LOKE-135483 format. One record per residue (C-alpha): x, y, z. Coordinates in steps of 0.001 Angstrom, whole numbers. Example, Ala and Ser with C-alpha at 12.3 -4.5 7.8 and 13.67 -1.06 7.14 Angstrom:
BEGIN
[r [12300,-4500,7800]]
[r [13670,-1060,7140]]
//
This chain:
BEGIN
[r [93,-51,-102]]
[r [987,3524,-582]]
[r [335,6781,1349]]
[r [-1985,9372,-237]]
[r [-221,12755,-754]]
[r [-661,15214,2085]]
[r [-2841,18091,1945]]
[r [-6325,18969,2976]]
[r [-9113,17751,454]]
[r [-11254,20438,-1023]]
[r [-14536,19196,276]]
[r [-17338,19813,-1893]]
[r [-20729,20167,-202]]
[r [-22284,19927,-3707]]
[r [-21668,16239,-3142]]
[r [-25232,15317,-3135]]
[r [-25898,12316,-5111]]
[r [-27406,12969,-8159]]
[r [-26285,16704,-8109]]
[r [-28158,18739,-11116]]
[r [-25995,20858,-14583]]
[r [-23391,21922,-17012]]
[r [-21411,24979,-16707]]
[r [-18042,25541,-18254]]
[r [-15227,25042,-15656]]
[r [-13973,28664,-15649]]
[r [-14810,31890,-17022]]
[r [-13673,32088,-20571]]
[r [-12145,35388,-20403]]
[r [-9156,34461,-18290]]
[r [-7544,37704,-16567]]
[r [-9482,39641,-19417]]
[r [-12644,41621,-19105]]
[r [-15872,39510,-19340]]
[r [-17666,39320,-22616]]
[r [-20536,41441,-23765]]
[r [-23699,40926,-22280]]
[r [-25923,38128,-23730]]
[r [-29439,38738,-22507]]
[r [-31199,35710,-21692]]
[r [-34586,36542,-21461]]
[r [-37875,38550,-21970]]
[r [-37275,40721,-25002]]
[r [-40201,40779,-27333]]
[r [-40281,38496,-30181]]
[r [-38821,39730,-33415]]
[r [-42284,40607,-34967]]
[r [-43552,42411,-32079]]
[r [-44726,41890,-28339]]
[r [-47018,38954,-27644]]
[r [-49886,38822,-25306]]
[r [-49944,35422,-23234]]
[r [-52996,33316,-23260]]
[r [-52745,32983,-19463]]
[r [-51950,35552,-17031]]
[r [-50196,33263,-14492]]
[r [-47860,30488,-15936]]
[r [-47980,27316,-13534]]
[r [-45042,24933,-13513]]
[r [-45627,21671,-11623]]
[r [-42941,19910,-10218]]
[r [-41975,17634,-7176]]
[r [-41501,19563,-3849]]
[r [-38041,21000,-3219]]
[r [-35949,18423,-998]]
[r [-34700,20816,1544]]
[r [-36589,22227,4758]]
[r [-38838,24939,3621]]
[r [-37811,28504,4725]]
[r [-38268,32129,3936]]
[r [-34583,32856,4113]]
[r [-32768,32363,1005]]
[r [-29583,32111,2634]]
[r [-30544,28654,4033]]
[r [-31502,27260,511]]
[r [-29190,24726,-888]]
[r [-28487,22463,-3656]]
[r [-31538,21286,-5357]]
[r [-33811,23953,-3748]]
[r [-31886,27084,-5099]]
[r [-33898,27063,-8351]]
[r [-36849,28333,-6199]]
[r [-35540,31836,-5891]]
[r [-33928,32188,-9083]]
[r [-36768,34028,-10765]]
[r [-36325,36852,-8316]]
[r [-32819,36996,-7300]]
[r [-29415,37473,-9422]]
[r [-25794,36863,-9049]]
[r [-22899,38821,-10235]]
[r [-22189,36330,-13133]]
[r [-24926,35062,-15126]]
[r [-24920,32089,-17485]]
[r [-25612,32077,-21229]]
[r [-28906,29859,-21838]]
[r [-27667,28432,-24941]]
[r [-23873,27870,-24375]]
[r [-23664,27664,-20470]]
[r [-20724,30287,-20702]]
[r [-20185,32735,-17961]]
[r [-21687,36123,-19190]]
[r [-22252,39484,-17357]]
[r [-24980,39469,-14746]]
[r [-24918,42052,-12008]]
[r [-21299,42455,-12776]]
[r [-20613,43980,-16283]]
[r [-16894,42621,-16237]]
[r [-14311,41130,-14061]]
[r [-10396,40814,-14178]]
[r [-8022,38727,-12297]]
[r [-4707,39509,-10930]]
[r [-1600,37745,-12413]]
[r [-1435,35501,-9260]]
[r [-5147,34906,-9427]]
[r [-5609,36003,-5682]]
[r [-7440,39339,-6531]]
[r [-10629,39486,-8540]]
[r [-12141,42756,-9365]]
[r [-15720,43183,-10464]]
[r [-17379,46123,-12087]]
[r [-20942,46309,-11213]]
[r [-24129,47181,-13163]]
[r [-25510,50663,-12415]]
[r [-29022,51513,-11794]]
[r [-30379,48437,-10943]]
[r [-33290,48456,-8404]]
[r [-34065,46279,-5762]]
[r [-37717,45157,-5713]]
[r [-39984,46724,-3205]]
[r [-41165,49918,-4922]]
[r [-37715,51810,-4191]]
[r [-37677,51187,-425]]
[r [-34590,49124,-542]]
[r [-32524,51535,-3004]]
[r [-30243,50280,-5949]]
[r [-27614,47660,-6283]]
[r [-24251,48598,-5286]]
[r [-21022,47069,-3934]]
[r [-21918,47326,-341]]
[r [-24858,45049,-1162]]
[r [-22449,42393,-2331]]
[r [-20335,42787,909]]
[r [-23678,42702,2932]]
[r [-24916,39590,1324]]
[r [-21663,37669,1904]]
[r [-21316,38832,5364]]
[r [-24854,37543,6012]]
[r [-23691,34210,4891]]
[r [-20646,33962,6831]]
[r [-22014,35671,10140]]
[r [-24841,33307,10235]]
[r [-23126,30030,9272]]
[r [-24708,26961,10864]]
[r [-25613,23632,9983]]
[r [-28523,24698,7600]]
[r [-25755,26449,5470]]
[r [-22595,24837,5511]]
[r [-21360,26457,2304]]
[r [-20235,29117,4453]]
[r [-17342,26707,5994]]
[r [-16713,24666,2875]]
[r [-16385,27834,418]]
[r [-16745,31167,1820]]
[r [-14495,31106,4901]]
[r [-12023,28953,3090]]
[r [-11687,30713,-298]]
[r [-12700,34423,350]]
[r [-10115,36081,2320]]
[r [-11209,39651,2133]]
[r [-13879,41775,167]]
[r [-13606,45653,-368]]
[r [-15899,47981,-1948]]
[r [-13184,50293,-3798]]
[r [-16231,52311,-5293]]
[r [-20155,52040,-5565]]
[r [-19893,50095,-8804]]
[r [-16655,48221,-7781]]
[r [-15978,45329,-5416]]
[r [-12522,43472,-4892]]
[r [-12241,39825,-3768]]
[r [-8839,38880,-2243]]
[r [-9175,34992,-2321]]
[r [-7368,31640,-2024]]
[r [-7550,30552,-5702]]
[r [-10134,27869,-6344]]
[r [-11208,26321,-9498]]
[r [-14866,26845,-8479]]
[r [-14834,30596,-7557]]
[r [-16667,31882,-10641]]
[r [-19179,29075,-10250]]
[r [-19969,30437,-6879]]
[r [-20447,33845,-8431]]
[r [-23131,32569,-10769]]
[r [-26576,30907,-10787]]
[r [-24938,27440,-10855]]
[r [-24866,27445,-7153]]
[r [-26806,30584,-6650]]
[r [-25201,31120,-3113]]
[r [-24292,34633,-3598]]
[r [-27881,35653,-4568]]
[r [-27710,39481,-3986]]
[r [-29826,41040,-1396]]
[r [-30095,44682,-337]]
[r [-27758,45873,2559]]
[r [-30377,48495,3719]]
[r [-33042,45734,3993]]
[r [-30408,43251,5812]]
[r [-29548,46166,8168]]
[r [-33345,46966,8737]]
[r [-34523,43187,9311]]
[r [-31361,41178,10103]]
[r [-31306,37438,9141]]
[r [-34895,36640,8052]]
[r [-36588,34332,10610]]
[r [-40256,34619,9641]]
[r [-42594,31765,8802]]
[r [-42374,29880,5698]]
[r [-45123,31902,4017]]
[r [-43117,35236,4706]]
[r [-42027,37013,1751]]
[r [-38363,36482,477]]
[r [-36231,39633,1059]]
[r [-35866,41827,-2124]]
[r [-33685,40701,-4985]]
[r [-32974,42222,-8296]]
[r [-34572,39672,-10482]]
[r [-37107,40049,-13282]]
[r [-39824,38423,-11032]]
[r [-40534,39580,-7499]]
[r [-42099,37405,-4618]]
[r [-45971,37411,-4540]]
[r [-47322,34732,-2264]]
[r [-46418,31331,-934]]
[r [-48480,28596,718]]
[r [-46349,25720,2583]]
[r [-46075,22559,386]]
[r [-48321,23995,-1995]]
[r [-47073,26775,-4153]]
[r [-44708,29642,-4715]]
[r [-45973,32685,-6748]]
[r [-43942,35445,-8377]]
[r [-45010,38690,-10174]]
[r [-43408,40486,-12931]]
[r [-41383,43621,-11840]]
[r [-43409,46827,-12556]]
[r [-40286,48562,-14401]]
[r [-38005,47571,-17254]]
[r [-35637,45001,-16023]]
[r [-31877,45507,-17145]]
[r [-32226,41857,-18870]]
[r [-35416,42310,-20330]]
[r [-38889,41531,-18923]]
[r [-40742,38215,-18867]]
[r [-43718,37446,-21047]]
[r [-45957,36185,-18309]]
[r [-47233,38591,-15714]]
[r [-47204,35854,-13230]]
[r [-45360,32852,-12521]]
[r [-45906,29794,-10173]]
[r [-44218,26779,-8916]]
[r [-46971,24259,-7871]]
[r [-45477,21291,-5789]]
[r [-46836,17962,-7003]]
[r [-45019,14833,-6105]]
[r [-46439,12266,-8369]]
[r [-45223,12424,-11870]]
[r [-48767,10888,-13087]]
[r [-50541,13625,-11305]]
[r [-48415,16337,-13014]]
[r [-49052,14687,-16438]]
[r [-52826,14669,-15482]]
[r [-52704,18290,-14613]]
[r [-50941,19108,-17756]]
[r [-53258,17408,-20039]]
[r [-56390,18906,-18128]]
[r [-55014,22623,-18579]]
[r [-54548,22917,-14839]]
[r [-50859,23576,-15210]]
[r [-48842,24640,-18480]]
[r [-45453,23182,-17743]]
[r [-44228,20359,-15897]]
[r [-41098,17784,-15739]]
[r [-41874,14440,-16288]]
[r [-39763,11100,-16198]]
[r [-38748,9482,-19670]]
[r [-41240,6877,-19419]]
[r [-44337,9436,-19345]]
[r [-43082,12283,-21580]]
[r [-43763,10110,-24667]]
[r [-47730,10229,-23377]]
[r [-47782,13988,-23183]]
[r [-46148,14383,-26720]]
[r [-48903,12053,-28067]]
[r [-51614,14071,-26507]]
[r [-50261,17246,-28118]]
[r [-47659,18379,-25444]]
[r [-44158,19570,-26261]]
[r [-41056,18586,-24814]]
[r [-38079,21148,-24549]]
[r [-34515,20097,-23870]]
[r [-31799,21861,-22172]]
[r [-29185,23236,-24346]]
[r [-25768,22103,-23010]]
[r [-24961,18526,-22569]]
[r [-24970,18164,-19013]]
[r [-27370,15369,-17516]]
[r [-25414,12164,-17848]]
[r [-25564,8351,-17005]]
[r [-22960,5995,-16223]]
[r [-22002,3237,-14002]]
[r [-19810,3841,-11014]]
[r [-17032,1102,-9444]]
[r [-17104,1407,-5507]]
[r [-13785,-282,-4607]]
[r [-10995,2111,-4008]]
[r [-10607,3797,-396]]
[r [-8143,5430,1691]]
[r [-7809,3688,5018]]
[r [-9240,6104,7317]]
[r [-7090,5006,10095]]
[r [-3726,4701,8597]]
[r [-4299,6827,5752]]
[r [-2938,4475,3433]]
[r [-4197,3246,-125]]
[r [-5999,953,-783]]
[r [-8045,36,2119]]
[r [-9034,-3399,614]]
[r [-5874,-4301,-1339]]
[r [-7234,-7555,-2722]]
[r [-10631,-6199,-4365]]
[r [-11205,-7547,-7887]]
[r [-12059,-4068,-9263]]
[r [-8408,-2975,-8570]]
[r [-7335,-4957,-11457]]
[r [-7418,-3110,-14648]]
[r [-8304,-6301,-16719]]
[r [-11321,-6590,-14694]]
[r [-12530,-2985,-15195]]
[r [-11879,-3261,-18985]]
[r [-13703,-6693,-19077]]
[r [-16774,-5342,-17490]]
[r [-16757,-2464,-20102]]
[r [-16107,-4784,-23109]]
[r [-19037,-7123,-22106]]
[r [-21559,-4433,-22655]]
[r [-23357,-3723,-25757]]
[r [-23955,-40,-25490]]
[r [-25746,258,-28869]]
[r [-28466,-2157,-27552]]
[r [-28642,-786,-24205]]
[r [-29072,2817,-25595]]
[r [-31802,1798,-27828]]
[r [-33795,167,-25021]]
[r [-33244,3002,-22528]]
[r [-31892,6149,-23946]]
[r [-32987,6719,-27323]]
[r [-32573,10466,-26993]]
[r [-29068,10079,-25359]]
[r [-25608,10210,-27018]]
[r [-22541,8394,-26227]]
[r [-20245,9639,-23497]]
[r [-16616,8454,-24078]]
[r [-15300,9678,-20705]]
[r [-17447,10373,-17905]]
[r [-17782,14038,-17172]]
[r [-15888,15101,-20184]]
[r [-17400,16247,-23605]]
[r [-16627,18211,-26639]]
[r [-18427,21356,-25206]]
[r [-16206,21183,-22032]]
[r [-12812,22314,-21065]]
[r [-9916,20267,-22053]]
[r [-11541,17687,-24451]]
[r [-9490,15306,-26400]]
[r [-11118,14029,-29545]]
[r [-8749,10835,-29566]]
[r [-11115,9602,-26667]]
[r [-13944,9412,-29084]]
[r [-11792,8273,-31891]]
[r [-10312,5314,-29960]]
[r [-13446,4553,-27834]]
[r [-14337,1353,-30015]]
[r [-10833,-174,-29750]]
[r [-10621,424,-25991]]
[r [-14342,-94,-25012]]
[r [-16136,-2089,-28079]]
[r [-18463,-4785,-27449]]
[r [-16418,-7908,-27524]]
[r [-17435,-10914,-25333]]
[r [-14577,-13148,-26431]]
[r [-12071,-10110,-25369]]
[r [-14002,-9848,-22070]]
[r [-13646,-13453,-21246]]
[r [-9922,-13440,-22148]]
[r [-9432,-10338,-19888]]
[r [-11087,-12027,-16962]]
[r [-9044,-15125,-17332]]
[r [-5811,-12987,-17245]]
[r [-7001,-11837,-14144]]
[r [-7632,-15129,-12658]]
[r [-11435,-15456,-12956]]
[r [-12589,-18428,-14789]]
[r [-15447,-20801,-14760]]
[r [-14211,-22403,-11716]]
[r [-13135,-19208,-10054]]
[r [-15861,-16736,-11423]]
[r [-15709,-13178,-10706]]
[r [-18258,-11925,-8219]]
[r [-19729,-8510,-8067]]
[r [-22461,-6641,-6230]]
[r [-24793,-4612,-8579]]
[r [-26951,-1931,-6844]]
[r [-30411,-1359,-8511]]
[r [-31062,2384,-7748]]
[r [-33451,4869,-9078]]
[r [-31720,7792,-11024]]
[r [-32634,11369,-11287]]
[r [-32243,11805,-15168]]
[r [-33573,8471,-16393]]
[r [-36577,6523,-15551]]
[r [-35324,2937,-15872]]
[r [-32133,3030,-13471]]
[r [-32876,-214,-12005]]
[r [-33697,-2021,-15382]]
[r [-30371,-760,-16869]]
[r [-28591,-2014,-13781]]
[r [-30071,-5316,-14336]]
[r [-29391,-5407,-18015]]
[r [-25930,-4840,-17412]]
[r [-25854,-7755,-15016]]
[r [-27147,-9978,-17657]]
[r [-24284,-8884,-19986]]
[r [-21894,-9827,-17380]]
[r [-23428,-13198,-16715]]
[r [-22973,-13971,-20332]]
[r [-19091,-13792,-19983]]
[r [-19077,-15806,-16706]]
[r [-19343,-13078,-14124]]
[r [-21593,-13840,-11227]]
[r [-23475,-10422,-10283]]
[r [-25567,-10296,-7325]]
[r [-28501,-7673,-7647]]
[r [-28765,-5601,-4391]]
[r [-31432,-3045,-3571]]
[r [-31229,-568,-505]]
[r [-33045,2444,473]]
[r [-31302,5670,517]]
[r [-30563,5937,4217]]
[r [-29477,2391,4409]]
[r [-27132,2875,1387]]
[r [-25706,6034,2821]]
[r [-25050,4586,6080]]
[r [-23448,1490,4467]]
[r [-21206,3660,2072]]
[r [-19934,6174,4680]]
[r [-18812,3106,6602]]
[r [-16751,1717,3646]]
[r [-18941,-1416,3333]]
[r [-18979,-1235,-554]]
[r [-15551,-2920,-1589]]
[r [-16626,-4672,-4746]]
[r [-19722,-3087,-5933]]
[r [-21030,-1627,-9247]]
[r [-23777,1086,-8830]]
[r [-25435,3149,-11806]]
[r [-25133,6898,-11399]]
[r [-26902,10035,-12907]]
[r [-25553,13796,-12419]]
[r [-25584,17283,-14050]]
[r [-22665,18622,-12436]]
[r [-19909,20835,-13794]]
[r [-16891,18913,-15110]]
[r [-14575,19347,-11818]]
[r [-17518,18711,-9386]]
[r [-18542,15732,-11336]]
[r [-15073,14447,-10919]]
[r [-14775,15497,-7255]]
[r [-18116,13967,-6141]]
[r [-18492,10865,-8156]]
[r [-15012,9856,-9408]]
[r [-12477,10652,-6841]]
[r [-11504,10084,-3099]]
[r [-13153,13364,-2008]]
[r [-16372,13184,-18]]
[r [-15116,10010,1904]]
[r [-14963,7268,1447]]
[r [-14910,8143,-2362]]
[r [-16165,6614,-5449]]
[r [-14808,5185,-8891]]
[r [-11513,3767,-9435]]
[r [-8634,6368,-8397]]
[r [-5073,6167,-7162]]
[r [-2883,8592,-5009]]
[r [-1193,10059,-8068]]
[r [-4797,10963,-9526]]
[r [-5776,12642,-6291]]
[r [-2494,14706,-6365]]
[r [-3558,15872,-9777]]
[r [-7061,16710,-8702]]
[r [-6004,18520,-5729]]
[r [-3759,20630,-7841]]
[r [-6646,21244,-10116]]
[r [-9127,22314,-7460]]
[r [-6428,25011,-6200]]
[r [-5921,26850,-9421]]
[r [-7701,29500,-11760]]
[r [-4986,29234,-14302]]
[r [-6850,27906,-17365]]
[r [-3723,26567,-18977]]
[r [-2811,24651,-15897]]
[r [-6202,23489,-15546]]
[r [-6101,22219,-19161]]
[r [-3016,20336,-18356]]
[r [-4348,18816,-15240]]
[r [-7781,17829,-16797]]
[r [-6260,16207,-19913]]
[r [-4155,14143,-17480]]
[r [-7165,13150,-15653]]
[r [-9166,12460,-18831]]
[r [-6375,10296,-20129]]
[r [-6435,8311,-16527]]
[r [-10132,7958,-16626]]
[r [-9994,6620,-20505]]
[r [-7100,4424,-20073]]
[r [-7780,3076,-16713]]
[r [-11326,2320,-17064]]
[r [-12268,4368,-14030]]
[r [-15954,3499,-14582]]
[r [-18516,2593,-17243]]
[r [-19278,5682,-19232]]
[r [-22786,5593,-21076]]
[r [-24775,8668,-22236]]
[r [-25506,12124,-22001]]
[r [-29166,12397,-21941]]
[r [-31304,15534,-22214]]
[r [-32949,17535,-19256]]
[r [-36627,18038,-20572]]
[r [-39459,20049,-19634]]
[r [-42882,19311,-21252]]
[r [-45097,22344,-22029]]
[r [-48529,22922,-23480]]
[r [-47353,24447,-26796]]
[r [-50790,26634,-27011]]
[r [-49418,28608,-24015]]
[r [-45569,28370,-24232]]
[r [-43570,28534,-27615]]
[r [-40146,27842,-26068]]
[r [-37704,27952,-23319]]
[r [-34118,28430,-23203]]
[r [-32124,26933,-20379]]
[r [-28528,25278,-20008]]
[r [-29554,22845,-17242]]
[r [-27667,23746,-13913]]
[r [-25903,22166,-11074]]
[r [-28529,22615,-8673]]
[r [-32157,22012,-9504]]
[r [-31780,22022,-12988]]
[r [-34156,24661,-13686]]
[r [-33259,28221,-14296]]
[r [-33727,31209,-16781]]
[r [-37394,31184,-16178]]
[r [-37603,34664,-17817]]
[r [-37110,32814,-21087]]
[r [-40310,31058,-21070]]
[r [-41875,32587,-24131]]
[r [-45781,32761,-24689]]
[r [-47024,31338,-27846]]
[r [-49110,33458,-30230]]
//
């Protein structure tokens, strides 16, 4: 066994199973000014304004998983979409490309050592509330961050995992300029954007007047600067917004009112859509065809993000000795075994059955639209991963597994976020493996039991289907590394050293070099079973909604609500 290189792991709280979206790794401008604004919503159609057929657009979706609160500081992860209609960030994200574009900051520049970031702020942007809370300025940025850090508790642990660790100082150098002094971190710009939506700007004047909001769930959100403002909320039932009564800097939405209606059962959401009670909903892949046959329309996210793959659980750091690997005799530590398990799967057949709208993924988390892509991975995929049962059997034999000594592996049948047939896919893969002499054992667990066993390092020779929509780096950190103990996927101490370096840099050239090494490692070492990118779809009534432009985000998936365009 070998020791893992020293250094404190960059713990990612976004490590919630099935974390939701695709964003570019870093701002494309490097140390240059940000690109020109790319307004994402609300502008009238090219041939003139449109009058929506409903005053209030209703989107039915399952309830947010976090504890309900009226204080947006306490919202996290999959619930952050709830206040995206009303609150904005310094950096926005283009709805088509997913690239960082100006938001409440019009431009930003980095120092040569990446430790100082200067944001120029948009001027004359009012807070909601009829002028009571003033216009947006640098003081509001500092007050919002201070509110996060000063009230850090178990309901908002981002404060410890990011803000206290990365942000060393903030100064308002002018009413329209704020300077961050930071410990360089690969996700700094992500935290300034709707990708995490954790610096959703609020008014210093209101924070000074009201303090940290502790009202009932139905209490209004504190004012933001978004194109919609809070209107009404009923716990576990709905959350309503109304369009701001002035011209918003990024364009006003078509619909005067917007509502999230919380409905747990997908079949009930489908019935409500078909009955005209709601106009927008999200449906699992096995129900959306029914809606389409009834005249509804499915609209997909614009950026490849949601993805499905199979993860090996095998490779852990010993929590006591800090040596790697904890289980040195696990079959999955053998490269021949990992390659054989990949070679035994007929991906084309599997895709036709379960992911007809998907497209192949050649290295999990990487894609041609993402940073550090290498086209040779796609070019060489058939030679390295192609379906070949004879090759699979030969590799297993090389690893010491034959008919008299078959490879045994547990296969977890788990539900997935982005595809309806997770357990069926797992069973199908197990069938492919049986065909080459492997003896898989199908295992089912409820979420609590699985989490407990995983954290206790119990899964030493396990295969589990996964789905996520995280950024490139967070996808690797969360699902394919030793971070978030005990870790997941096949990894080595050398790999973790490269990942540690990646997490601590904003230098795009260095990022590219490290990501290329990591991608080559994943591809050549068969760190998991790559399958597909699948669309994140919303189903709409096309008589009411003509289009919707959204990239698909890390948390919650849904964003850019102002781009829901009314049908003519």
